[in-house]
C-alpha positions, 0 to 999 in steps of 0.5 A: 500499499502507498501513501501521500503525506500532505506536508506543504502548508505554511504552518502559520498557526504554528508561528514562531516555530515555523519562521525557519522551518516547515511545519513538517519538521516542527518537533514533539519530544525531539521527533519531527511531525513528519517522522511521527507520521512516516513511523505510523505509516511504516508500522501499518506496512506502507513502504512507498510514500509521496510527500508534497512540499512548499514552504522550506522545501529543501529543508524537508528534502535534506532532512529525509536524505539525512535519515535515509528516508527512514527505510522507505521509498519516498518521492517529493512533489514540489509545489511552487504554488500551494495547491491545497489538498485536492490540487496537491493530490492531483499533482502526485497522482502519477505515483499511485498509477505508475505500475500496471496492476498496482492501480487497483489498490487503495492508498492513504492520504495523511496530514502531517500535522495530526497525530492519532492511533486510529486503526488504519488496518480496520479502516482499510478493511472498512473501505473494502467492505463498503466498496467506497470511492473514499473513506474518511476517518471522522469523530464526534467532536467540536469543529468549525467545519463539519462534514455531514453524513446520512443514516448510511454514513455516506457523505451528503453535505457540510456545514461551516461555522454559522453558515447554512448547511450545504446539502448535496444529496437529499437525506432524511437526517444528517450527522455532523462529524469532524474530519480527521485529515486521514483518508483511504482512497480508491485510485479510481478517484484520481481521473475523476478529479476534474478540478484544476489548480488550487482546490480542496479535496472536500470540494471534489468529494462533495461534487462526487457524492452529489453524482452518486459516488460513495464517500463514507464515514469511518467512525474513529471516536474511540481513538486518540486524535489531535490536530497539531496546528497550534503550539499549545496542541504540540505541548498537549501531544508531548504530554500525552506521549509522556504519559503513554496515552499515545505512542 
């Protein structure tokens, strides 16, 4: 199984820590966020990864070279212009279809600035069982941006802050759930990304859900998860690691 780590963001919420480095190289307990993410993927069995870079891109390349790519095959997708999650994946699509016969295998898309112990093997099984186009790890927690799912746990809309809900498929009831930044994706998605340039993968998911494609929720409420977007979040994660709440 292959994976992509989304690591190109500016990390503005982490300033001043990102004044001289990308957020992927900000550390928790002496380990860079990128190392923590790669270790999780490697533990799951991933050996081939593509990492998108933009802010201090050469520092990421040098860091990986200095650590012998942590024993993995790692490709770099450089973005001169930040392409957002959808544009970044579309630019890196070649990586997931490069070998004939391998293109049927789903792949992981993982934000570099989240830490979790979500069971990726269980999530992958769930993806296969549901024959989904994409499976999104979600939780019932507070957020400013909710994805909306129907009674069958299929994506049907979103709700941002105090704006009216955006419903793309009619449903009797909706469940507002918070997205974790971890996806399992069928390569069948890649040619369906009609958007160009800078775009969010969520916009693509909503368009495809409206067209009848199966974008499903993997409920990850029982697992540890933390966004690492602010220095206070890094401190809390470091304390959680120290207390062995998360490895």
